[in-house]
FIKOLVEX-841380 format. One record per residue (C-alpha): residue in three letters; x, z, y. Coordinates in steps of 0.001 Angstrom, whole numbers, plus 524288, in hexadecimal, padded with zeros to 5 digits. Example, Ala and Ser with C-alpha at 12.3 -4.5 7.8 and 13.67 -1.06 7.14 Angstrom:
<sites>
ala8300C81E787EE6Cser8356681BE47FBDC
</sites>
This chain:
<sites>
met16D1758F61AB341ala16A9B593C3AC148his1729E59EC0AC736ile16AEC5A9FBACD2Casp171B45B242AD782tyr16D915C081AD67Dser176BF5C5CFAE0DCthr170CA5CDE8AEBC1ser1758B5C41FAF5DFser16C1B5BA15AF049val1604F5C306AF24Elys159385C018AFF08met1522A5CAD3B067Dpro143F65C878B0A02pro141E85C3AEB1807asn13BC05D088B1C76his144135DA3AB1514arg13E9A5E820B15EEile144665F4DDB1158leu13B655FFF9B0D42ala1412360BB1B145Casn13B0F617BEB1A94met1440D6199BB2628pro1408F621F3B31F4val13C8261AFAB3E75lys138F161EA6B4C4Eala12F2A615E1B5324ser12A82615E8B6130trp1216A60D86B6954val119AB60E25B75DFasp10B31610B2B7415gly1039860596B7A65ile0F8A960E75B7F3Fser0FF7961ACDB8418gly10CC9614DBB872Elys113546203AB801Dthr11E9D61E51B76B2ile11B09621D5B68C4ser12632625DAB5FCAval1249E6281CB5131val12D446299AB4554gly12AE76234CB3839thr1314E61C35B2CF8thr1335460E47B28C4glu12C1D60909B1CF9asn135095FD44B1C91val13F6B5F6FAB2501gly13FCB5E832B2637glu148C15DE42B2C72asn1405E5DD20B38ACser135CC5E767B36EFthr132965F4A5B3153leu126AB5FBEDB2C7Bval12602609E8B3188asn11D9F615AAB2E5Eleu119B761C83B3B15asp10FC462765B3D53val10B6C620CEB49FAleu10A5761200B4980pro10D286095CB5540pro103555FE92B5844val1057C5F112B5282gly10D1D5E8B4B5C29ser113AC5F412B62FEglu1225C5F4E0B64D8val128CE60055B5DFDlys136A46056BB5FA1leu13B396086CB51D5arg146CF610C7B4DF7leu14B266101DB3FC9met151D661CCCB3BC4glu15B7F620BCB3147asp1608262EAEB2F93glu15A0163262B3C87lys161CA627E7B43C6thr15CB861B40B499Cval1608360F77B4167ile15A806059CB4AC5glu1506460547B559Cval148835F8D5B57C6pro13C5A5F431B5ECCthr131735F069B5574arg1237E5EB7AB5613val1184C5F082B4DB7ile113055E53CB45A0arg109F25ECE2B3C9Cval1053C5FABEB3A33glu0FF2160120B2E4Barg0F6D560CB8B3254asp0F6426133BB24F9pro0F5C0621EBB2829ser0FE706252AB1C91lys108C761B41B2099pro107836154EB2E41leu110B16099FB2F4Cala115416008AB3A09ala11C005F390B3766leu126235F125B4201thr12D5F5E496B44E6ile13AAD5E55BB4B6Bleu13B1B5DF5EB5914ala149CF5DF8AB5C21asn157245E206B55F4phe153135DAB8B49A3lys160B05D906B43F9lys164605E72AB46ACtrp157785EBCFB40B6lys159645E36BB34B2asn1673D5E853B326Athr165D45F685B369Fala158165F9E6B3212leu1590A5F31BB24E7glu1663A5F970B2217ala160AB606DBB2576ala154D260454B1CCBglu15DAF60027B119Barg1658460CC2B1320trp158C06147EB12EAval1546560DCDB065Athr1619D60FBCAFFD9arg1622661E1EB03A5his15439620EDAFF2Etrp1553C618F6AF2CBgln1613D620AFAEECFleu15A8462DA5AF1BAasn14E4E629EBAEA1Btyr1564A6247FADED8glu15E7B630D3ADDD9glu15273639AAADE3Dglu14C0B63267AD2E7trp157BC634CFACA1Dval159DA64336ACD20asn1591664B6EAC0BE
</sites>
């Protein structure tokens, strides 16, 4: 009979691991037409190992470079340069997919850990609210 290992160390993460977390972000970029810096706040939809999907009221153009600050408890977790690879112009939920351009290892460690903390904190809050009598 074959032995099956069910330990968590035998479970492999998918190659593009993403964490569904709605963390605050600050994004800024230079407008290609006016030359003015545009700064907006928003939230993440998910945080990946080398990218993130963000909900912003004003969307940067595809291909533009965006300075992204991931926030936690009103403090900067990490600031990285990103590039817009896709936008979704749905008025109810405008989204920009951003790929990280530098500090990959720091992003992977810092951003994913912050997203995991967000999920843990919000899961516990939601779980406790469901069971309140």
